[in-house]
Backbone bond lengths (Angstrom), bond angles and torsions (degrees), N, CA, C in turn:
res aa  C-N    CA-C-N  psi(-1)  N-CA   C-N-CA  omega(-1)  CA-C   N-CA-C  phi
1 X - - - 1.453 - - 1.519 108.84 -
2 X 1.291 117.38 130.06 1.454 120.32 -177.68 1.538 109.91 -70.45
3 X 1.319 117.32 156.25 1.460 119.25 176.73 1.528 111.94 -58.49
4 X 1.308 116.60 -39.04 1.459 121.59 179.25 1.538 110.32 -61.61
5 X 1.330 116.78 -46.80 1.467 121.48 178.80 1.533 111.22 -62.73
6 X 1.325 116.44 -37.99 1.473 120.44 177.71 1.532 110.67 -62.45
7 X 1.347 115.80 -47.08 1.464 119.61 -179.58 1.523 112.01 -61.50
8 X 1.331 116.30 -40.84 1.458 120.69 179.20 1.525 110.73 -64.95
9 X 1.336 117.66 -45.53 1.461 121.68 -178.69 1.545 110.67 -63.10
10 X 1.325 117.28 -41.58 1.477 120.05 179.74 1.529 109.71 -66.93
11 X 1.340 116.50 -43.00 1.475 119.08 179.97 1.520 110.70 -61.29
12 X 1.307 117.12 -43.08 1.474 119.76 179.40 1.515 110.58 -65.39
13 X 1.327 118.98 -37.78 1.447 121.34 178.09 1.532 111.17 -66.15
14 X 1.313 115.91 -26.37 1.476 121.14 179.85 1.523 112.75 -88.55
15 X 1.316 115.97 3.43 1.467 119.86 175.47 1.517 115.94 96.36
16 X 1.321 118.73 3.83 1.477 119.96 175.30 1.528 108.16 -68.82
17 X 1.335 116.84 142.78 1.460 120.95 -177.17 1.518 111.06 -115.24
18 X 1.343 115.05 152.53 1.469 122.61 179.99 1.533 111.29 50.72
19 X 1.314 115.73 53.54 1.467 120.71 -178.62 1.531 109.38 -82.94
20 X 1.321 115.81 122.93 1.479 120.90 179.93 1.528 109.78 -145.76
21 X 1.332 116.09 149.62 1.457 119.00 174.70 1.540 110.54 -70.37
22 X 1.309 116.58 144.74 1.465 121.62 173.55 1.500 106.37 -96.82
23 X 1.330 115.96 123.81 1.465 121.26 -174.72 1.530 108.72 -117.74
24 X 1.308 116.38 138.37 1.483 122.04 175.64 1.528 109.22 -130.72
25 X 1.288 114.87 161.86 1.477 119.83 175.27 1.506 108.98 -77.11
26 X 1.300 117.54 134.27 1.454 123.11 177.54 1.509 108.93 -99.00
27 X 1.310 115.65 99.49 1.463 119.70 -175.98 1.529 113.55 -69.67
28 X 1.309 118.10 -22.96 1.466 121.24 -179.54 1.527 111.32 -71.91
29 X 1.329 117.83 -24.56 1.452 121.26 -175.52 1.525 110.47 -119.35
30 X 1.310 116.09 52.82 1.463 122.83 172.89 1.531 113.05 59.62
31 X 1.323 116.46 32.50 1.470 119.50 172.98 1.519 115.34 81.07
32 X 1.351 119.80 8.02 1.446 119.67 177.26 1.508 110.29 -62.45
33 X 1.321 116.05 142.59 1.468 120.28 178.24 1.526 108.84 -73.09
34 X 1.328 115.55 143.24 1.452 120.66 173.41 1.521 108.90 -132.86
35 X 1.302 116.36 150.03 1.455 121.61 175.76 1.508 108.34 -86.90
36 X 1.325 117.13 128.51 1.483 120.54 -179.45 1.516 111.51 -104.54
37 X 1.287 118.53 -10.05 1.453 121.32 -179.77 1.510 109.58 168.23
38 X 1.304 115.37 178.09 1.460 120.43 179.06 1.526 107.61 -122.58
39 X 1.281 115.97 127.00 1.462 124.92 -170.79 1.525 110.07 -113.70
40 X 1.316 115.77 153.18 1.479 121.41 172.45 1.517 108.31 -140.71
41 X 1.303 115.87 -177.81 1.468 120.69 177.10 1.520 112.17 -59.31
42 X 1.349 116.60 -26.46 1.456 120.63 -177.47 1.531 114.41 -98.87
43 X 1.350 117.22 5.99 1.447 120.92 179.24 1.516 112.24 116.56
44 X 1.322 115.84 -163.80 1.469 122.06 -178.51 1.531 108.78 -69.89
45 X 1.338 115.90 136.08 1.471 118.13 179.05 1.522 108.99 -85.58
46 X 1.332 115.90 154.78 1.458 119.98 -178.57 1.528 112.88 -66.06
47 X 1.319 115.88 160.11 1.459 122.59 176.19 1.529 108.57 -88.39
48 X 1.322 115.53 76.69 1.465 121.02 -173.29 1.514 113.26 -56.18
49 X 1.318 118.46 -31.78 1.463 120.81 -174.79 1.525 113.84 -77.49
50 X 1.328 116.91 -11.74 1.472 120.46 -177.03 1.528 113.14 -128.26
51 X 1.310 117.36 1.47 1.449 121.12 -172.93 1.534 110.52 -127.23
52 X 1.321 116.44 104.66 1.470 120.44 -179.66 1.519 112.79 -59.65
53 X 1.338 117.04 -34.47 1.471 120.12 178.73 1.533 110.19 -64.22
54 X 1.331 116.64 -40.01 1.448 120.76 178.50 1.532 110.76 -64.14
55 X 1.329 116.15 -42.36 1.480 119.48 178.05 1.508 112.06 -66.51
56 X 1.312 116.39 -34.43 1.468 120.62 176.22 1.538 109.88 -59.83
57 X 1.332 116.26 -42.17 1.465 119.93 177.67 1.533 110.67 -66.78
58 X 1.340 117.37 -39.66 1.453 120.89 -179.79 1.520 110.90 -64.57
59 X 1.326 116.61 -40.13 1.473 121.25 -179.63 1.532 112.07 -59.13
60 X 1.310 116.73 -23.56 1.473 120.30 -178.97 1.517 112.99 -66.89
61 X 1.343 118.38 -17.75 1.466 120.18 179.39 1.525 111.64 -82.43
62 X 1.340 118.76 -12.60 1.460 120.72 177.90 1.519 110.57 -70.47
63 X 1.340 115.74 136.33 1.446 119.59 176.31 1.538 108.57 -87.40
64 X 1.301 117.00 164.58 1.463 120.77 -171.34 1.529 112.79 -55.58
65 X 1.323 120.26 -38.58 1.448 120.96 179.04 1.539 113.14 -67.08
66 X 1.319 117.00 -26.76 1.462 120.99 178.84 1.523 112.48 -76.66
67 X 1.317 117.55 -21.41 1.473 120.25 -176.77 1.507 112.26 -64.12
68 X 1.312 118.19 -36.90 1.471 120.92 179.89 1.525 109.50 -62.70
69 X 1.342 115.79 -48.03 1.464 119.71 178.44 1.528 111.53 -63.75
70 X 1.324 116.49 -42.43 1.454 121.17 179.40 1.537 111.10 -58.71
71 X 1.314 117.00 -48.72 1.445 121.02 -178.47 1.533 112.54 -65.33
72 X 1.319 117.29 -36.16 1.472 120.86 176.81 1.530 110.56 -65.44
73 X 1.319 115.93 -43.75 1.468 120.22 179.02 1.524 110.76 -64.72
74 X 1.320 115.60 -42.50 1.459 119.77 179.08 1.524 110.77 -63.15
75 X 1.303 116.90 -39.87 1.458 120.95 179.57 1.540 109.53 -63.85
76 X 1.327 117.93 -40.41 1.453 121.74 179.42 1.538 110.27 -65.40
77 X 1.326 116.73 -43.30 1.461 120.77 178.80 1.533 112.89 -65.00
78 X 1.324 116.39 -26.92 1.463 120.67 -179.66 1.502 112.38 -95.86
79 X 1.329 116.88 16.24 1.466 122.31 174.90 1.532 113.10 61.59
80 X 1.314 115.96 31.39 1.461 122.85 175.59 1.513 113.70 53.43
81 X 1.299 116.43 34.74 1.451 122.09 175.70 1.519 110.79 -66.22
82 X 1.295 117.79 151.19 1.456 122.29 -179.30 1.527 110.12 -61.69
83 X 1.314 116.37 -35.24 1.476 119.30 -178.07 1.530 111.52 -104.19
84 X 1.319 117.35 28.10 1.452 121.74 -173.85 1.518 114.34 -54.91
85 X 1.291 119.55 -43.03 1.455 120.77 -176.03 1.523 112.06 -67.81
86 X 1.298 116.71 -36.24 1.439 120.50 -177.15 1.532 111.79 -73.61
87 X 1.319 116.96 -36.90 1.453 121.04 -172.93 1.506 115.03 -102.18
88 X 1.311 119.66 9.38 1.462 121.97 178.72 1.514 110.46 -63.67
89 X 1.287 116.54 133.07 1.475 119.91 179.38 1.522 109.97 -77.37
90 X 1.329 115.65 166.69 1.472 120.22 177.78 1.520 109.08 -61.90
91 X 1.335 118.57 -38.67 1.469 121.76 -179.58 1.530 110.75 -65.72
92 X 1.330 117.81 -39.90 1.460 120.87 177.62 1.534 110.15 -65.71
93 X 1.306 116.65 -41.66 1.464 120.47 177.64 1.522 111.10 -64.79
94 X 1.342 117.40 -38.20 1.453 120.36 178.00 1.516 111.91 -63.12
95 X 1.330 116.82 -45.23 1.471 119.28 178.58 1.519 111.29 -63.63
96 X 1.324 118.17 -45.93 1.467 120.41 177.94 1.506 110.94 -60.48
97 X 1.309 117.98 -40.06 1.459 122.72 179.23 1.526 110.42 -61.58
98 X 1.332 117.29 -48.98 1.462 121.19 -178.26 1.521 111.58 -66.52
99 X 1.324 117.73 -36.88 1.470 119.76 177.44 1.533 109.59 -66.94
100 X 1.319 116.99 -38.08 1.448 121.17 -179.49 1.526 112.43 -64.50
101 X 1.310 117.86 -39.67 1.469 120.47 -178.83 1.519 112.17 -90.08
102 X 1.344 117.98 3.66 1.454 121.55 175.89 1.524 114.54 77.17
103 X 1.330 117.70 24.23 1.473 121.01 -179.32 1.524 113.74 -107.75
104 X 1.328 118.27 -0.21 1.461 121.18 -179.18 1.514 109.19 -73.62
105 X 1.325 117.19 135.75 1.452 122.99 176.84 1.514 108.21 -121.68
106 X 1.326 116.90 126.97 1.467 120.23 178.36 1.531 109.71 -68.10
107 X 1.311 115.59 150.23 1.463 121.09 178.22 1.515 109.63 -62.66
108 X 1.316 116.03 143.59 1.481 120.65 -177.72 1.483 111.73 -95.87
C-alpha cells in the first residue's frame, strides 16, 4: 500500500470527507505531475505516517474490541520487543491501524 493510499484510508476512517491528493505540475522535471499533499473538505490531512500526534488522534476512532487486535498487530510489526508499544513509529502504528480496520491492501 502506498504511503499516499495509507494516509487517505486513515483520514477517511477518521471522518475526513472528499479526501483527494493535490497534484501540481513539476516544472523542474519536464512537467511531470507531483502530489504536494492530500486535501479534504476540512483542509490538509495530517501526515499520519510521520506524525505520532496524528496517529494518536487516529487511534481514538478505534472501539474497545478493536484495541486488542490493534495491539497484537502492532506487537507483531515491532518484532515483539519488550518496549514495542512505547517505541512504535507512526508508520508502524498506521499499518497496524489499517490492518485492524480492514483497510490494508498488500502491494501488487
